[in-house]
C-alpha positions as CSV (number, residue, x, y, z in Angstrom):
1,X,-86.7,-38.8,-81.3
2,X,-86.9,-36.2,-78.9
3,X,-90.0,-34.4,-80.1
4,X,-92.4,-36.8,-79.0
5,X,-91.1,-36.8,-75.6
6,X,-91.1,-33.0,-75.5
7,X,-95.0,-32.9,-76.7
8,X,-95.9,-35.5,-74.0
9,X,-94.1,-33.5,-71.3
10,X,-96.0,-30.5,-72.4
11,X,-99.1,-32.1,-72.6
12,X,-98.7,-33.7,-69.2
13,X,-98.0,-30.3,-67.8
14,X,-101.2,-28.8,-69.3
15,X,-103.4,-31.5,-68.6
16,X,-104.6,-30.3,-65.1
17,X,-105.2,-27.0,-66.5
18,X,-109.0,-26.8,-67.2
19,X,-108.9,-23.2,-68.6
20,X,-106.3,-24.2,-71.4
21,X,-108.5,-27.0,-72.5
22,X,-111.6,-25.0,-72.5
23,X,-109.9,-22.3,-74.8
24,X,-108.4,-25.0,-76.9
25,X,-111.8,-26.3,-77.2
26,X,-113.5,-23.0,-77.9
27,X,-110.4,-22.3,-80.6
28,X,-111.0,-25.5,-82.5
29,X,-114.6,-24.9,-82.8
30,X,-113.8,-21.6,-84.2
31,X,-111.1,-23.0,-86.8
32,X,-113.9,-25.7,-87.6
33,X,-116.3,-22.8,-88.5
34,X,-113.6,-21.6,-90.9
35,X,-113.3,-24.9,-92.6
36,X,-116.9,-25.2,-92.8
37,X,-117.2,-21.6,-94.3
38,X,-114.4,-22.6,-96.8
39,X,-116.2,-25.8,-97.9
40,X,-119.5,-23.8,-98.4
41,X,-117.7,-20.9,-100.6
42,X,-115.8,-23.9,-102.5
43,X,-119.2,-25.4,-103.2
44,X,-121.0,-22.3,-104.1
45,X,-117.9,-21.2,-106.2
46,X,-118.3,-24.4,-108.3
47,X,-121.9,-23.6,-109.4
48,X,-121.3,-19.7,-109.7
49,X,-119.7,-18.6,-113.0
50,X,-115.9,-17.7,-113.6
51,X,-116.6,-14.0,-113.7
52,X,-118.2,-13.8,-110.1
53,X,-116.5,-12.4,-107.2
54,X,-117.4,-15.6,-105.3
55,X,-115.2,-17.6,-107.6
56,X,-112.2,-15.2,-107.0
57,X,-112.6,-15.6,-103.1
58,X,-112.8,-19.6,-103.5
59,X,-109.1,-19.7,-104.1
60,X,-108.6,-18.4,-100.4
61,X,-111.2,-21.3,-99.5
62,X,-108.9,-23.8,-101.2
63,X,-106.0,-22.7,-99.4
64,X,-107.9,-23.1,-95.8
65,X,-109.0,-26.7,-97.2
66,X,-105.2,-27.6,-98.0
67,X,-104.6,-27.1,-94.4
68,X,-107.3,-28.9,-92.8
69,X,-105.1,-32.1,-92.4
70,X,-102.8,-30.5,-90.5
71,X,-105.5,-29.2,-88.0
72,X,-107.5,-32.5,-88.0
73,X,-104.0,-34.2,-86.9
74,X,-103.5,-31.6,-84.1
75,X,-106.9,-31.7,-83.1
76,X,-106.9,-35.5,-82.8
77,X,-103.7,-35.6,-80.8
78,X,-105.0,-32.8,-78.5
79,X,-107.9,-35.1,-77.9
80,X,-106.1,-37.9,-77.0
81,X,-104.4,-35.7,-74.1
82,X,-107.7,-34.0,-72.9
83,X,-108.4,-34.5,-69.4
84,X,-112.3,-34.3,-69.5
85,X,-115.0,-35.8,-71.5
86,X,-116.3,-32.4,-72.8
87,X,-113.1,-31.5,-74.3
88,X,-112.3,-34.9,-75.8
89,X,-115.7,-34.8,-77.7
90,X,-115.3,-31.6,-78.9
91,X,-111.9,-31.9,-80.3
92,X,-112.6,-35.2,-81.9
93,X,-115.6,-33.7,-83.4
94,X,-113.6,-30.9,-84.6
95,X,-111.2,-33.6,-86.3
96,X,-114.2,-35.4,-87.8
97,X,-115.1,-31.9,-89.5
98,X,-111.8,-31.0,-90.7
99,X,-111.2,-34.6,-92.1
100,X,-114.8,-34.6,-93.8
101,X,-113.9,-31.3,-95.4
102,X,-110.5,-32.2,-96.7
103,X,-111.9,-35.6,-97.9
104,X,-114.8,-34.0,-100.0
105,X,-112.6,-31.2,-101.5
106,X,-109.9,-34.2,-102.7
107,X,-112.7,-36.0,-104.1
108,X,-113.9,-33.1,-106.0
109,X,-110.6,-31.9,-107.0
110,X,-109.1,-35.4,-108.2
111,X,-112.5,-36.7,-109.6
112,X,-114.3,-33.5,-110.9
113,X,-116.8,-35.3,-113.0
114,X,-118.8,-36.8,-110.1
């Protein structure tokens, strides 16, 4: 019960710090780029043969895709606390990217025939 209170206090303390929100937005975009790279690697590995090097690297892509919901939740909550419009748009956009990557991968894993 104390954790949400602590998170709220930390977010309230960081809210006026514009440098923090700009850095968080930039880091979120970089993390979303890794999600898109993992997504593309996963798609290309499905088309490649099992003996290709891309297929071997796609196992790391699967691990990155599994972490996507955690990043999506963190970026969504950060977007709710963001003080300016640019940070909110960036963080919510990154949330959509992370959620979309995971949603497609989940559909591909649980319905492989489609």
